[in-house]
C-alpha positions in Angstrom: -91.4 152.0 -59.5 -90.7 152.3 -63.4 -86.8 152.9 -64.0 -85.3 154.2 -67.4 -84.9 150.5 -68.5 -88.4 150.1 -68.8 -88.9 152.8 -71.0 -86.0 151.9 -73.5 -88.0 149.4 -75.4 -90.7 152.0 -76.1 -88.5 154.7 -77.0 -86.6 152.3 -79.4 -90.2 151.4 -80.7 -90.9 154.8 -81.5 -87.5 155.4 -83.5 -87.9 152.1 -85.9 -89.6 153.6 -88.4 -87.2 156.7 -88.6 -84.5 154.2 -88.5 -86.1 152.1 -91.8 -86.4 155.6 -93.4 -82.7 156.5 -92.9 -81.4 153.3 -93.6 -83.9 153.5 -96.8 -81.9 156.5 -97.7 -78.6 155.2 -97.3 -77.3 156.7 -94.1 -75.3 155.0 -92.1 -74.8 154.6 -88.3 -71.3 156.8 -88.5 -73.3 159.6 -90.4 -75.8 159.6 -87.4 -73.1 159.5 -84.8 -71.2 162.4 -86.7 -74.5 164.3 -86.5 -74.6 163.7 -82.8 -71.2 165.3 -82.5 -71.5 168.1 -84.5 -74.7 168.9 -82.8 -73.0 168.3 -79.6 -70.6 171.0 -80.9 -72.9 173.6 -82.3 -74.6 173.8 -79.0 -71.4 173.8 -76.8 -70.2 176.4 -79.0 -73.6 178.7 -78.4 -73.2 178.5 -74.6 -69.5 179.2 -74.8 -69.7 182.2 -77.5 -73.0 183.5 -75.3 -72.3 182.2 -71.7 -74.7 185.3 -70.3 -77.5 184.1 -72.5 -80.7 181.8 -71.6 -81.3 180.4 -74.9 -78.2 177.9 -75.6 -79.2 176.7 -72.0 -82.9 176.5 -72.7 -81.6 174.7 -76.0 -79.7 172.0 -74.0 -82.4 169.5 -72.7 -83.5 169.5 -76.1 -80.1 168.8 -77.5 -79.7 165.8 -75.1 -82.8 164.8 -75.9 -81.8 164.7 -79.6 -78.4 163.5 -78.8 -79.6 160.6 -76.9 -82.2 159.7 -79.7 -79.1 159.7 -82.0 -76.9 157.5 -80.1 -80.1 155.0 -80.0 -80.6 155.3 -83.7 -77.0 154.5 -84.5 -76.6 151.6 -82.3 -79.9 149.8 -83.9 -78.8 151.0 -86.9 -75.9 149.0 -86.9 -77.2 146.1 -84.9 -80.8 145.5 -86.4 -79.7 146.1 -90.1 -76.3 144.5 -90.2 -74.4 147.7 -90.5 -72.0 147.4 -87.8 -68.1 147.9 -88.8 -64.9 148.2 -86.3 -64.6 151.8 -87.3 -68.1 152.6 -86.1 -67.8 151.0 -82.7 -64.6 153.4 -82.3 -66.2 156.5 -83.8 -69.0 155.6 -81.2 -67.4 155.1 -78.2 -65.1 158.4 -79.2 -67.8 160.4 -80.4 -69.8 160.0 -77.3 -66.8 161.0 -75.1 -66.2 164.4 -77.2 -69.6 165.0 -77.3 -70.1 165.3 -73.6 -67.0 167.5 -73.4 -68.3 169.6 -76.1 -71.5 170.2 -74.5 -70.3 170.0 -70.7 -66.9 171.8 -70.7 -68.7 175.1 -72.0 -70.9 175.2 -68.9 -67.7 176.1 -66.7 -67.8 179.5 -68.6 -71.7 180.0 -67.5 -71.4 183.0 -64.8 -74.7 182.0 -62.9 -72.8 178.6 -62.4 -69.7 180.2 -60.8 
């Protein structure tokens, strides 16, 4: 039975052309990490502001997929393009925790879950 780990190399292969373009455009892994954090904050704010609405919840799977891609992209950029920095390592770990909180804590406000 295939696992998520079997899909990871294929997923990364799909992202490599995008990563090359980002690096060529001067985008850094830290910028990608911050973009993932902003995306999570905006999506979480949508859930918090409109807890009765379906659209923020329907957008959540797309946001989670994009966030997963951004998390893979920042790590691959750092490793494969020798762009790793000590600040980036801290930002990556802290950004993941804050992004998770931004996305999951507002779900407590959704009345359908109470």
